[in-house]
C-alpha positions in Angstrom: 14.2 -11.8 46.9 17.5 -13.3 45.8 15.9 -16.7 45.3 13.2 -15.1 43.1 15.7 -13.2 41.0 17.8 -16.3 40.6 14.7 -18.2 39.5 13.8 -15.5 36.9 17.3 -15.5 35.6 17.3 -19.3 35.3 14.0 -19.2 33.4 15.3 -16.6 31.0 18.4 -18.6 30.4 16.3 -21.7 29.8 14.2 -19.9 27.3 17.2 -18.7 25.4 18.7 -22.2 25.5 15.5 -23.6 24.1 15.5 -21.0 21.4 19.1 -22.1 20.4 17.9 -25.7 20.0 15.0 -24.5 17.8 17.3 -22.7 15.3 16.8 -22.5 11.5 13.5 -20.6 11.1 12.7 -19.8 7.4 11.6 -16.3 6.4 8.9 -18.0 4.3 8.2 -21.7 3.6 5.7 -22.0 0.7 6.0 -25.8 0.7 3.9 -25.9 3.9 1.1 -24.0 2.1 1.5 -26.2 -1.0 1.2 -29.4 1.1 -2.2 -28.2 2.4 -3.7 -27.5 -1.0 -1.7 -29.8 -3.3 -4.7 -31.9 -4.4 -6.8 -28.9 -5.2 -4.0 -27.2 -7.2 -3.1 -30.4 -9.1 -6.7 -30.9 -10.1 -7.0 -27.3 -11.3 -3.8 -27.4 -13.3 -4.8 -30.7 -14.9 -8.1 -29.3 -15.9 -6.5 -26.3 -17.6 -4.0 -28.5 -19.4 -6.9 -30.8 -20.6 -8.8 -27.7 -21.9 -5.8 -26.4 -23.8 -7.0 -22.8 -23.0 -4.0 -21.0 -21.6 -4.5 -17.3 -22.2 -7.3 -15.4 -20.5 -10.4 -17.7 -20.8 -12.9 -19.1 -18.3 -10.4 -19.4 -15.4 -9.3 -15.8 -15.7 -12.9 -14.6 -15.9 -13.8 -16.7 -12.8 -10.9 -15.3 -10.9 -11.7 -11.7 -11.9 -15.3 -12.2 -10.7 -14.4 -13.8 -7.4 -11.7 -11.2 -6.7 -14.1 -8.3 -7.5 -16.6 -9.8 -5.1 -14.0 -10.3 -2.4 -12.6 -6.8 -2.7 -16.0 -5.1 -3.0 -15.4 -3.5 -6.4 -17.3 -3.5 -9.7 -14.4 -4.5 -11.9 -11.3 -6.6 -11.6 -8.9 -7.1 -14.5 -6.2 -9.7 -14.4 -2.8 -8.9 -15.9 0.7 -10.3 -16.1 2.3 -8.9 -13.0 1.9 -6.5 -10.1 4.2 -4.0 -11.8 2.0 -4.0 -14.9 -1.1 -3.7 -12.7 0.3 -0.4 -11.3 1.4 0.9 -14.7 -1.9 0.0 -16.4 -3.9 1.5 -13.5 -2.0 4.8 -13.9 -2.6 4.9 -17.7 -6.2 3.9 -17.4 -6.9 6.5 -14.7 -5.7 9.2 -17.1 -2.1 9.9 -16.1 -0.3 11.3 -19.1 3.3 12.1 -20.1 4.6 15.2 -18.3 2.1 14.7 -15.4 3.4 14.4 -11.8 2.3 11.8 -9.3 3.0 12.1 -5.6 4.1 8.9 -3.9 6.3 7.5 -1.1 10.0 6.8 -1.5 9.8 3.9 1.1 8.5 1.2 -1.1 9.5 -1.4 -3.8 11.0 0.0 -7.0 7.9 -0.6 -9.1 6.0 2.1 -7.2 8.1 4.8 -8.8 9.3 3.0 -12.0 5.7 2.6 -13.2 5.1 6.3 -12.9 8.2 6.9 -15.1 7.0 4.1 -17.5 3.8 6.0 -17.9 5.8 9.1 -19.0 5.1 10.9 -15.8 7.3 12.2 -13.0 7.4 10.8 -9.5 7.2 13.3 -6.7 8.4 11.8 -3.4 7.1 12.9 0.0 8.0 11.5 3.4 6.3 8.8 5.5 4.8 8.6 8.9 7.4 7.4 11.4 4.8 5.3 13.3 3.5 3.3 10.3 6.0 4.1 7.5 3.0 4.7 5.2 2.9 7.9 3.1 2.2 10.9 5.4 -0.9 12.9 4.2 0.5 16.0 5.8 3.6 15.8 3.6 1.4 15.3 0.5 -0.7 18.4 1.3 2.4 20.4 2.2 4.0 19.5 -1.2 0.9 20.5 -3.1 0.5 23.8 -1.3 4.2 24.9 -1.4 4.7 24.2 -5.1 1.1 24.5 -6.5 2.1 22.6 -9.6 -0.6 22.2 -12.2 1.2 19.1 -13.4 0.4 17.2 -10.2 -2.4 14.8 -11.4 -2.3 11.9 -9.0 -1.4 10.4 -5.6 -0.1 6.9 -5.3 -0.3 5.6 -1.7 1.3 2.3 -0.9 -0.4 0.1 1.6 2.9 -0.9 3.1 3.4 -4.3 4.7 -0.3 -5.0 4.4 -1.7 -1.9 6.3 -3.7 0.7 4.4 -2.4 4.3 4.3 -4.5 7.1 5.8 -7.2 7.0 3.1 -9.6 9.5 4.7 -7.1 12.3 4.5 -5.7 11.2 1.1 -9.1 11.1 -0.4 -9.9 14.5 1.0 -6.7 15.9 -0.5 -7.5 14.3 -3.8 -11.0 15.7 -3.8 -9.8 19.2 -2.9 -7.2 19.3 -5.7 -9.0 17.1 -8.3 -6.4 14.4 -8.3 -6.6 10.7 -9.1 -5.7 8.1 -6.5 -4.1 4.9 -7.7 -3.5 2.5 -4.8 -0.4 0.4 -4.8 -2.0 -2.5 -3.0 0.6 -5.0 -4.1 1.1 -6.1 -0.4 -2.5 -5.7 0.7 -5.0 -8.3 -0.7 -7.6 -8.4 2.0 -6.5 -5.3 3.9 -9.2 -2.9 4.8 -9.8 0.8 5.7 -12.9 1.3 7.9 -14.0 -2.1 6.8 -13.7 -1.4 3.0 -11.1 -3.5 1.2 -8.0 -2.0 -0.4 -8.3 -1.7 -4.1 -11.6 0.1 -4.0 -10.5 3.2 -2.0 -9.5 5.4 -4.9 -9.7 5.7 -8.7 -8.0 2.3 -9.2 -6.0 -0.2 -7.3 -3.2 -2.6 -8.2 -2.3 -6.0 -6.7 0.6 -8.4 -7.1 0.4 -12.2 -6.9 4.2 -12.7 -6.8 4.9 -16.0 -5.0 5.8 -14.3 -1.7 2.5 -12.3 -1.5 -0.4 -13.3 0.9 -2.4 -14.3 -2.2 0.1 -15.7 -4.6 0.4 -17.7 -7.8 3.2 -19.9 -9.1 5.0 -17.2 -11.1 4.0 -13.6 -11.8 0.4 -12.2 -11.9 -1.4 -9.0 -11.2 -4.8 -7.4 -10.9 -6.3 -4.0 -11.6 -9.4 -3.0 -9.6 -11.8 -0.1 -10.0 -15.4 1.0 -9.7 -15.1 3.1 -12.9 -16.4 1.4 -16.0 -14.2 3.5 -18.3 -11.1 2.8 -16.3 -11.9 -0.9 -16.4 -12.5 -0.9 -20.2 -9.3 1.0 -20.8 -7.4 -1.4 -18.6 -8.7 -4.4 -20.6 -7.7 -2.7 -23.9 -4.2 -1.8 -22.6 -3.4 -5.3 -21.4 -4.1 -6.6 -24.9 -2.0 -4.4 -27.2 -4.5 -1.6 -27.1 -7.1 -3.7 -28.8 -10.8 -4.3 -28.0 -11.3 -6.3 -31.2 -8.7 -8.8 -32.5 -6.2 -7.3 -35.0 -7.7 -3.8 -34.6 -5.7 -1.4 -32.3 -7.0 1.9 -31.0 -3.7 2.8 -29.1 -0.3 1.3 -28.3 -0.9 -1.1 -25.4 1.1 -4.0 -24.1 1.0 -7.8 -23.8 0.0 -8.1 -20.2 -2.5 -10.9 -19.9 -3.0 -13.2 -16.9 -2.7 -16.8 -18.1 -5.2 -19.5 -17.3 -2.8 -21.7 -15.2 -2.1 -18.8 -12.8 -5.7 -17.9 -12.6 -6.7 -21.5 -11.8 -4.1 -21.6 -9.0 -5.4 -18.3 -7.7 -9.0 -19.6 -7.8 -7.9 -22.4 -5.5 -6.1 -20.0 -3.1 -9.1 -17.6 -3.0 -10.9 -20.2 -1.0 -8.3 -20.0 1.7 -7.1 -16.4 1.7 -9.4 -15.1 4.4 -8.3 -17.8 6.8 -4.6 -17.3 5.9 -4.8 -13.6 6.6 -6.5 -14.3 10.0 -3.6 -16.7 10.8 -1.1 -14.0 9.9 -2.8 -11.7 12.3 -2.5 -14.3 15.1 1.2 -14.7 14.3 1.6 -10.9 14.5 -0.2 -10.8 17.9 2.0 -13.6 19.1 5.1 -11.5 18.1 3.7 -8.5 20.0 3.3 -10.6 23.2 6.7 -12.2 22.9 8.5 -8.9 22.3 6.7 -7.2 25.1 7.5 -9.9 27.6 11.1 -10.2 26.4 12.1 -6.7 27.7 13.2 -5.7 24.2 10.6 -2.9 24.0 11.5 -1.3 27.3 8.7 0.4 29.2 5.0 0.3 28.0 4.7 2.0 24.7 8.4 1.5 23.9 11.0 3.6 25.6 13.3 5.6 23.3 16.3 3.6 24.6 14.6 0.3 23.9 16.4 -1.7 21.2 13.2 -2.7 19.4 10.1 -0.7 18.4 6.9 -2.2 17.0 5.2 -0.3 14.1 1.8 1.2 14.9 -1.4 -0.4 13.8 -3.8 2.3 12.7 -7.3 1.7 14.3 -9.1 2.3 11.0 -7.0 -0.2 9.1 -7.5 -4.0 8.9 -3.9 -5.2 8.7 -3.1 -8.4 6.9 0.6 -8.5 7.8 2.3 -9.3 4.5 5.3 -8.5 6.6 5.9 -8.1 10.3 8.4 -5.3 10.5 10.1 -3.8 13.5 12.5 -0.9 13.9 15.7 -1.9 15.8 19.0 -0.5 17.0 22.2 -1.8 15.3 20.1 -3.3 12.6 22.9 -4.5 10.3 24.6 -6.2 13.3 21.4 -7.8 14.3 20.8 -9.0 10.7 24.3 -10.6 10.6 23.7 -12.3 13.9 20.3 -13.7 12.8 21.8 -14.8 9.5 24.5 -16.7 11.3 21.9 -18.4 13.5 19.8 -19.3 10.4 16.9 -17.1 11.5 15.0 -15.7 8.5 14.9 -11.9 8.1 14.7 -9.3 5.4 15.2 -5.6 5.0 12.3 -3.8 3.3 13.8 -1.4 2.2 17.6 -0.6 2.5 17.7 2.5 0.3 14.7 4.9 -0.3 13.7 5.4 -3.9 14.6 9.1 -3.9 18.2 8.2 -3.3 18.4 5.5 -5.9 21.0 6.1 -8.6 18.4 5.9 -11.5 16.4 8.7 -9.9 19.3 11.1 -9.4 17.9 13.2 -12.2 15.0 14.2 -9.9 17.4 16.2 -7.8 16.8 14.7 -4.3 19.7 14.6 -1.8 20.3 12.8 1.5 18.4 14.5 4.3 15.5 15.6 2.1 13.1 12.9 3.4 14.5 12.1 6.8 11.8 9.7 8.1 12.2 7.5 5.1 16.0 7.6 5.4 15.9 6.7 9.1 13.6 3.8 8.4 15.9 2.4 5.7 18.6 2.2 8.4 16.6 0.5 11.2 13.8 -1.7 9.8 13.9 -5.5 9.7 11.2 -8.0 8.8 10.8 -11.1 10.9 9.4 -14.4 9.6 5.6 -14.4 9.2 3.4 -16.7 7.3 0.2 -18.7 8.2 2.0 -22.0 8.9 4.7 -20.4 11.1 4.8 -22.2 14.5 4.8 -20.8 18.0 8.1 -22.5 18.7 9.7 -20.9 15.6 8.5 -17.4 16.8 9.9 -18.1 20.2 13.2 -19.0 18.5 13.2 -15.7 16.6 12.6 -13.5 19.6 14.9 -15.7 21.7 17.7 -15.0 19.2 17.0 -11.2 19.4 17.2 -11.5 23.2 20.6 -13.1 22.9 21.8 -10.3 20.7 20.5 -7.4 22.7 20.2 -8.6 26.3 
């Protein structure tokens, strides 16, 4: 027995020693992706430059058509950024000044800032502790308790690449005659019961910021819908409120997707399904490494375990824009990983309802406890299609060093 224990200890030490040698793991390395598609991208960019057509045009139309087909929606409208995509989706869906839109505080700033930009008021409700997506029970409770006629919409965020509980959210929206605008900025290719994000509500919004699963070489966004009127309104709004050049029916914005970005996205569209599958394999590998490491405690994750894996909802097809775990002593772990040159990020360190700019809404610490707890213990580990097994072992090995 003593010999077996000694052997196991020696193996664990050897594993941690190997992890030390394999230090310096990037949070994201886009150069690896670029190396694999460089010829395709260069050819596409050269073609656009030769055409001299830089704003909207054939490349944008091609991308919109391909994206609509991939996402299973009737209409896809390219725009200048993911933030603009959310804002334009809200306006095109009929959200008006003085309206209220229920959303999650555990998200990127644009989720709420676009509601304000539309002239409406964000109403924050708490998240599910298991997934960190908006909790439908909290949505319904907020509607029933306050019964505000001003509530006109719900904006779920498909956080980290996993769809929110769309069955319940759609039921609530139907019961109360509310619009659903999906913040799908992190979820290109994610599904709910096999149906892609972006077609699960009134409208959807995607971001192609360079760190996203499907990304361009700058900013870019996409609005999706099955509603012809929403699509037409989105097209008008992205072009200064104009459907005919120099004639303006309303005050819109300059938010057009340029041809260079569309050409790059057209190249990447050929690979996105494979890249998302590879992210899932990397996520599965993390699950196995963490479970075998002892960091999760007993099966299912004991309360005293230093690491907890977020739940994967059975109905949701996850695409792992981020691989996020909840950990004890998060800030200390982050400092340790930083020192070891192990990539990591915190998404998000301060919930939106406690941000200084939203103080006027009247929220206080303790109002949305699950979001506040998550902000103190989440950490994202490196995940991208080209991440190697040895790099993942190094990440988990470093966590073992810290905790065990």
